[in-house]
N, C-alpha and C positions, 0 to 999 in steps of 0.2 A: 221531589217531583217523581211522578210515576206515569206509566203509559207505554204503549208499544214502541214509541220512538226513543225510549230511554235505555237502550241496550249499550250505548256507548256515550261517553261525554260529548257534549256539543258546546263549542266555543263561539260566541257571537262577537262581532266587531265592537271594540271599545276604542273609539277614535282617539288617536294620539298616544295611546298607552299600549306598548307591546305586550302581547300575551306570551309568556314562556311556558311551553307545554312539554311534559315528560311522559305522558301516558303512551302505552304501546300502540294505541289506535284511538281515533276519535273523529269528530265531524267539525269542520270549520264552516261557519255561516256568516255571510255579510249582514244578513237581517233575518228576523223571524216574521217579518211582515210581508206584504205583497211587493213592496219596492224598498230599496235602500234610500238613504237620505243624501242630501247635498253635502259637500265639503268634508267627506270622510278621509281619514288617514289611518287605516287599519293595518296592524302588524301582528302576525302570528309566527312565533319562532318555535319550531319543533326541534327538540334537542335530545340526543342520545349519546352513546359511547362512540368514539371515533370510527370504529369498524362497522357501525350499523348502516343499514340501507333504509332510507325513509322514502316511501312511495306515496304520492299524492294523486288521487284520482278525482276529477271534477264530475259533478252532475251537470245538468244543463247550465250554460253560462250566458248571461245577457246583461250587457252594460252599454253605455253610450260610447259608440265607436270614436276613438282618438282622444276622448276626454276622461272617461272613467276606466281605469286600467288596473289589472292585477298582474303583478310581476313575481316570479318564482326565482329565488336565489339559493345557492348551495353554501352560502356563508351567513353568519349571524348579522353581518353589517352589509347593507346593499352597496356601500362605497368601496368595499374591499374585494368584490368579485363580480364577474359578469353574470348577467341574467340568464337563467336556464330557459325561461319562457316569459313572454309578455303577451297577455290575453286582453282582448277588448272586442266589443261588438257581440254578435250572436254566434255562439259556438256549440257544437254537438256534445252530448254526454260522452263520458268515457275517456277524455283526454287524461293521460297519465304521465307524470314526471317523477324521476327518482334522483335522489342524492345519495352518494356513497361516502360523504364526508361526516356523517353523523349529525348533520345540521341541515335544516331546510327552513327558509324564511319566505313567507307569503306576505306581500304588501299590496293593499288595495287602496287606491285613491279615487275620489270622485270630485268633479268640479262643482260649481255653484248653480247649475241649471237642471238639465234633463236627468231623470232617474229611470232605472229599469228594475227588473226583478233580482238581479245579482247572481249569486251562485251558492252552491254547497260543494264541499270537497271533503273526501275521507282520506285520512292518512293511516298508514300502518308502518311499524318498525319491525324489521327482520334482521337477522345476521348478528345480533348482539343484544345483550340485556338492555332494557331502557333504564333510565336513571332511577325510576321508582323502585324497581326490583334490585338494582345495584345498591341503592341507598339502604334498602331493608336488610341487605347482607352486611351492613356496618360501614360502608364506604361513604365518603362525602360527595354530594353533588356539587356542580360548579357554583361558585360564590354568587349570591344574589338570586338563587333559583329556589323553587319550591318542589321538593321531591313528591309531595302529595297534592298535585294539581287537582283541584276539585272545583270546576265551574260548570257543573252539569245544568244545562238549560234544556228542558224537554217540554213537549206539549202535553 
């Protein structure tokens, strides 16, 4: 894919299947269409070295209040840590959340009825090499992960 929107990888929702990402930056999108679909269960796990700072900044956010929810965690498993943020309804651009654990998990769920435009969010990793560069230096990335995450979806 080519075009002006292809400067960073963009990862769309694949419902039910966690996306494990090691790129030093990229875009998360719930949909590439006008509105997201019903009954989604999207998970994006951004992972780096333990000392890394992962920053997630949202563009405009629009979901069905109380029923379609995005939750940001600083652990890879939502059952092992408290939520850093829970987002729903119509929210302004520029909301920023950071994790200093080297891990950030974004989960988006939608119910079976009303849909909205969703969101885009950009992440960046600072303070430590991401797994892709660490891997290229001859180290092993965590088991079950892909050091060369390539899921670029551009317009």
